[in-house]
C-alpha positions as CSV (number, residue, x, y, z in Angstrom):
1,M,0.2,67.5,-9.6
2,T,-0.2,67.4,-5.8
3,F,-1.7,64.5,-4.0
4,A,-4.8,66.5,-3.1
5,I,-5.4,67.6,-6.7
6,R,-4.9,64.0,-7.9
7,K,-7.4,62.7,-5.3
8,F,-9.9,65.3,-6.4
9,A,-9.5,64.4,-10.0
10,R,-10.0,60.7,-9.3
11,G,-13.1,61.5,-7.3
12,A,-14.5,63.8,-10.0
13,G,-13.8,61.2,-12.7
14,A,-15.6,58.5,-10.6
15,L,-18.5,60.9,-10.1
16,F,-18.8,61.6,-13.8
17,G,-18.5,57.9,-14.6
18,L,-21.4,57.2,-12.3
19,C,-23.4,59.9,-13.9
20,G,-22.7,58.5,-17.3
21,A,-23.7,55.0,-16.2
22,S,-27.0,56.4,-14.8
23,L,-27.7,57.9,-18.2
24,V,-27.0,54.6,-20.0
25,L,-29.0,52.6,-17.4
26,A,-32.0,55.0,-17.4
27,A,-35.2,53.3,-16.4
28,P,-37.7,52.4,-19.1
29,A,-40.4,54.9,-19.7
30,Q,-44.0,54.1,-18.5
31,Y,-47.0,55.0,-20.6
32,T,-50.8,54.9,-20.1
33,V,-53.1,54.1,-23.0
34,D,-55.3,57.0,-24.0
35,P,-58.8,55.6,-24.2
36,E,-59.9,58.6,-26.3
37,H,-57.5,57.7,-29.1
38,T,-57.5,53.9,-28.9
39,Y,-60.0,51.9,-30.8
40,P,-59.5,48.2,-31.6
41,S,-61.6,47.2,-34.6
42,F,-62.2,44.0,-36.5
43,E,-63.5,42.6,-39.8
44,A,-65.3,39.3,-40.3
45,S,-67.2,37.7,-43.2
46,H,-71.0,37.7,-43.2
47,M,-72.1,34.6,-45.1
48,G,-69.2,35.1,-47.5
49,I,-71.1,37.9,-49.3
50,S,-69.9,41.0,-47.3
51,I,-67.4,42.1,-44.7
52,W,-68.8,43.4,-41.4
53,R,-66.8,45.8,-39.4
54,G,-67.0,46.7,-35.7
55,K,-65.0,48.4,-33.0
56,F,-64.7,48.6,-29.3
57,D,-65.2,52.0,-27.6
58,R,-63.6,51.4,-24.2
59,T,-60.0,50.3,-23.9
60,T,-57.5,50.6,-21.0
61,G,-53.9,49.7,-20.7
62,T,-50.2,50.4,-20.0
63,A,-47.0,50.2,-21.9
64,T,-43.3,50.2,-21.1
65,L,-40.7,51.4,-23.6
66,D,-37.0,51.2,-23.3
67,D,-35.4,53.0,-26.2
68,A,-31.8,52.1,-25.2
69,A,-32.5,48.4,-25.0
70,A,-34.9,48.3,-28.0
71,S,-37.6,46.6,-25.9
72,G,-41.0,47.2,-24.5
73,V,-44.1,45.6,-23.1
74,I,-47.8,46.3,-23.7
75,D,-50.8,45.3,-21.6
76,V,-54.2,46.2,-22.9
77,R,-57.8,45.3,-21.7
78,V,-60.9,45.8,-23.9
79,D,-64.4,46.2,-22.5
80,L,-66.3,43.7,-24.7
81,K,-69.6,45.4,-23.8
82,S,-68.5,48.4,-25.7
83,V,-68.7,46.6,-29.1
84,D,-70.2,48.8,-31.8
85,F,-71.2,47.6,-35.3
86,G,-73.4,50.6,-35.9
87,H,-76.3,48.1,-35.7
88,A,-78.1,47.9,-32.4
89,K,-79.5,44.4,-32.8
90,L,-76.1,43.0,-33.8
91,N,-74.5,44.7,-30.8
92,E,-77.1,43.1,-28.5
93,F,-76.4,39.6,-30.0
94,M,-72.6,40.1,-29.7
95,V,-72.6,40.7,-26.0
96,G,-75.1,37.9,-25.3
97,P,-74.5,34.3,-24.4
98,Q,-74.3,33.1,-28.0
99,F,-71.2,35.1,-28.7
100,F,-69.0,37.1,-26.3
101,D,-71.2,36.3,-23.2
102,T,-70.0,39.4,-21.4
103,E,-71.7,38.4,-18.2
104,K,-69.1,35.6,-17.9
105,F,-66.3,37.1,-20.0
106,P,-66.5,40.9,-19.7
107,E,-63.1,41.8,-21.3
108,A,-60.5,40.7,-23.7
109,H,-56.9,41.0,-22.6
110,Y,-53.8,41.3,-24.8
111,R,-50.2,41.3,-23.4
112,G,-47.2,41.3,-25.6
113,T,-43.5,42.3,-26.1
114,L,-42.4,44.8,-28.7
115,A,-40.0,43.0,-31.0
116,G,-38.2,43.2,-34.4
117,F,-36.8,46.6,-33.9
118,V,-35.5,48.3,-37.0
119,N,-33.8,51.7,-36.6
120,G,-35.3,52.0,-33.1
121,T,-38.9,51.1,-34.2
122,P,-40.7,47.8,-33.4
123,T,-42.1,45.9,-36.4
124,R,-44.1,43.4,-34.4
125,V,-45.6,42.4,-31.0
126,D,-45.1,38.9,-29.7
127,G,-48.0,38.3,-27.4
128,T,-51.1,36.5,-26.3
129,L,-54.8,37.2,-26.5
130,T,-57.3,36.1,-23.9
131,L,-60.8,36.1,-25.2
132,H,-63.9,34.2,-24.1
133,G,-61.8,32.4,-21.4
134,V,-59.3,31.1,-23.9
135,T,-55.6,32.3,-24.1
136,K,-53.7,31.8,-27.3
137,P,-50.6,33.3,-29.0
138,L,-51.4,36.2,-31.3
139,P,-48.5,38.1,-33.0
140,L,-49.3,41.6,-34.2
141,T,-47.6,43.2,-37.2
142,V,-46.8,46.9,-36.5
143,N,-47.4,49.0,-39.6
144,L,-46.7,52.3,-37.9
145,F,-45.0,53.3,-34.7
146,K,-44.0,56.8,-33.7
147,C,-43.3,58.9,-30.6
148,V,-43.6,62.7,-30.6
149,P,-43.8,65.5,-27.9
150,H,-47.5,66.1,-27.2
151,P,-48.0,69.8,-28.3
152,M,-50.3,70.6,-25.4
153,L,-49.4,68.3,-22.6
154,K,-45.6,68.6,-23.1
155,R,-45.1,64.9,-22.6
156,Q,-44.1,62.2,-25.0
157,L,-46.9,60.6,-26.9
158,C,-46.5,57.3,-28.7
159,G,-48.9,55.8,-31.2
160,A,-49.1,52.7,-33.3
161,D,-51.2,50.9,-35.9
162,A,-51.1,47.1,-35.8
163,V,-52.9,44.2,-37.4
164,A,-53.4,40.5,-36.9
165,T,-55.6,37.7,-38.1
166,F,-57.0,34.7,-36.2
167,Q,-59.6,32.0,-36.3
168,R,-62.4,33.0,-33.9
169,D,-63.6,29.4,-33.4
170,Q,-60.3,28.8,-31.7
171,F,-61.6,31.0,-28.9
172,G,-64.9,29.3,-28.7
173,L,-66.7,31.9,-30.9
174,D,-68.1,29.7,-33.6
175,A,-71.5,31.3,-34.2
176,G,-72.5,30.8,-37.8
177,K,-69.9,28.1,-38.5
178,S,-72.6,25.5,-39.2
179,Y,-74.0,27.8,-41.9
180,G,-70.6,28.1,-43.6
181,F,-69.5,31.4,-42.1
182,S,-65.7,31.9,-42.3
183,M,-64.0,32.0,-38.9
184,D,-61.3,34.4,-40.2
185,V,-61.1,37.6,-38.2
186,T,-58.8,40.6,-39.0
187,L,-58.0,42.6,-35.9
188,R,-56.8,46.2,-36.4
189,I,-55.6,48.3,-33.5
190,Q,-55.1,52.0,-33.4
191,V,-53.5,53.0,-30.1
192,E,-52.0,56.1,-28.5
193,A,-50.3,56.1,-25.1
194,L,-49.0,59.1,-23.1
195,K,-45.9,59.0,-21.0
196,N,-46.5,59.1,-17.3
197,D,-45.3,62.0,-15.2
């Protein structure tokens, strides 16, 4: 092999090596939460005789997913004024000063890291919830996580279903506690996020 051919071969090998490295080190994918397909909901006891359920109609957020590194981050904000129990009077109470006090605390904020990956799929989120001016750790259990090509938009779409429980009085939301209401809240999150262009 002549010197010129050997030099070309070494250069080509280096180029292909760099290309391979760029594939391995590909940047994490960025996603935007789809507010039309994302509805955090919750369940709480009413005097111990029934379970009341509500949801929030307006949610925004972003996510980062790195398949190669089995990691990711989510950052979600919920408009507390969009609470909906299907009961107008209760909705009015919830946004008022005796509960969420949305004039002072208009949103809830959750930020967490995808974790516990099994076969490329996260099984939990390790994160914190900020609610009513209080920030506390709140891990989520991921019951479902899947990414597919969006059939119409031709971009990757990821969705998840997650659940967590917490004590609402730890966030200063203790309405009804003196009457014996349970402070247990079950939070359920259905979320879909579309990969950015």
